[in-house]
N, C-alpha and C positions, 0 to 999 in steps of 0.2 A: 555516362549512361549506365554502366554496370553498378556504380554506387547508388544511383537513383532506384534501380530495380531492386537492389538489396534492401534499401530503406523501405520501399513500398511493400515488399514481402514481409519484412519485420512488422510493419504497421498492421498488415492484414492478419498476421498470426496473433498479434497482441489483441486485436479486436475479436478474433474468433475465441481465444482463451477467455476473454472477459465475458463473452456471451455464454460460453459453456459453464462458467462458474455460477451463473444465474444469481448474481448479486442483486439485491433489491434496488440498488442505485449505484452508479459509478461515483466513487469518491477518490480524491487525490490529496496528497499532502499540500499541494499548492493552494487549494481552497480550504484547508483545515483552519478553523478558528481556535487558536490555542487558549483563548480565555475560558473555554469550556473544559479544558483538560485539567480537572481538579486532582486526579489521582497520580498522574505521572508528570514529572517536570518536562519542560519543553526540550531541554538538552537530551533527555532520554528518548523522547519521541523522535527527535531529529536523527538520533543515531540509528533508529529503526529504518529511517528513510534511505540510509546508505546501503542497506541490505548486506552489510558485512557479516551478519550472523550466518548467512548462507555459506559464505566462503569458509567460515570456521566450523561448519557442520553443527550449528547450534539451533535449538528450537526457541521459540518465544512463547510465553504464556501470558495471556491477558486475563487477569483475575480481578475480582471485585464485582460491584453491582453492575447489572446490565443496563447502564444508562446510555447516554449518547456516545461517550468516549470509546468504550471497548469495541462495539461493533464497527464504528467508523474507522478506528485505527486498524482493525483487522481487515477491512475492505481496502484501505489505503495500501497496506503492506502487500 
Protein backbone atom coordinates (compact mmCIF):
# COMPACT_ATOMS: atom_id res chain seq x y z
CA UNK A 1 0.00 0.00 0.00
CA UNK A 2 2.78 2.42 0.89
CA UNK A 3 4.57 1.77 -2.40
CA UNK A 4 1.37 2.39 -4.38
CA UNK A 5 0.78 5.70 -2.57
CA UNK A 6 4.36 6.81 -3.25
CA UNK A 7 4.00 5.92 -6.93
CA UNK A 8 0.68 7.78 -7.20
CA UNK A 9 2.20 10.89 -5.59
CA UNK A 10 5.14 10.78 -7.99
CA UNK A 11 2.78 10.55 -10.97
CA UNK A 12 0.69 13.48 -9.71
CA UNK A 13 3.81 15.60 -9.21
CA UNK A 14 5.07 14.74 -12.67
CA UNK A 15 1.73 15.68 -14.23
CA UNK A 16 1.64 18.96 -12.28
CA UNK A 17 5.19 19.91 -13.34
CA UNK A 18 4.38 19.12 -16.96
CA UNK A 19 1.30 21.37 -16.83
CA UNK A 20 3.29 24.15 -15.14
CA UNK A 21 5.94 24.01 -17.87
CA UNK A 22 3.22 24.91 -20.41
CA UNK A 23 4.74 22.87 -23.22
CA UNK A 24 2.82 23.14 -26.50
CA UNK A 25 2.51 19.33 -26.49
CA UNK A 26 3.76 16.43 -24.40
CA UNK A 27 6.60 14.62 -26.16
CA UNK A 28 8.56 11.59 -24.98
CA UNK A 29 11.62 9.75 -26.23
CA UNK A 30 9.51 6.60 -26.60
CA UNK A 31 7.50 8.19 -29.41
CA UNK A 32 10.46 10.02 -30.98
CA UNK A 33 11.13 9.18 -34.65
CA UNK A 34 14.90 9.15 -35.08
CA UNK A 35 14.66 9.38 -38.87
CA UNK A 36 14.02 13.12 -38.46
CA UNK A 37 17.09 13.66 -36.27
CA UNK A 38 19.42 14.95 -38.95
CA UNK A 39 21.73 17.00 -36.73
CA UNK A 40 22.52 14.67 -33.85
CA UNK A 41 23.30 10.97 -33.98
CA UNK A 42 20.87 8.57 -32.34
CA UNK A 43 23.51 7.52 -29.79
CA UNK A 44 23.91 11.13 -28.64
CA UNK A 45 20.15 11.60 -28.30
CA UNK A 46 19.84 8.35 -26.36
CA UNK A 47 22.51 9.54 -23.92
CA UNK A 48 20.33 12.57 -23.15
CA UNK A 49 17.53 10.18 -22.29
CA UNK A 50 19.53 8.80 -19.35
CA UNK A 51 19.70 12.30 -17.80
CA UNK A 52 23.23 11.54 -16.61
CA UNK A 53 24.21 15.13 -17.44
CA UNK A 54 22.18 16.20 -14.40
CA UNK A 55 24.22 14.00 -12.06
CA UNK A 56 27.41 15.50 -13.54
CA UNK A 57 26.01 19.05 -13.07
CA UNK A 58 26.29 19.72 -16.80
CA UNK A 59 24.10 21.78 -19.08
CA UNK A 60 22.97 20.84 -22.55
CA UNK A 61 22.77 23.20 -25.49
CA UNK A 62 20.60 22.48 -28.51
CA UNK A 63 21.93 24.55 -31.34
CA UNK A 64 21.13 24.76 -34.99
CA UNK A 65 18.06 25.63 -36.96
CA UNK A 66 14.76 25.64 -35.16
CA UNK A 67 13.38 22.70 -37.08
CA UNK A 68 11.44 19.78 -35.68
CA UNK A 69 14.36 18.19 -33.83
CA UNK A 70 15.53 20.86 -31.36
CA UNK A 71 12.19 21.81 -29.78
CA UNK A 72 11.07 18.20 -29.64
CA UNK A 73 14.29 17.01 -27.95
CA UNK A 74 14.07 19.92 -25.51
CA UNK A 75 10.55 18.93 -24.51
CA UNK A 76 11.53 15.25 -24.20
CA UNK A 77 14.39 16.05 -21.86
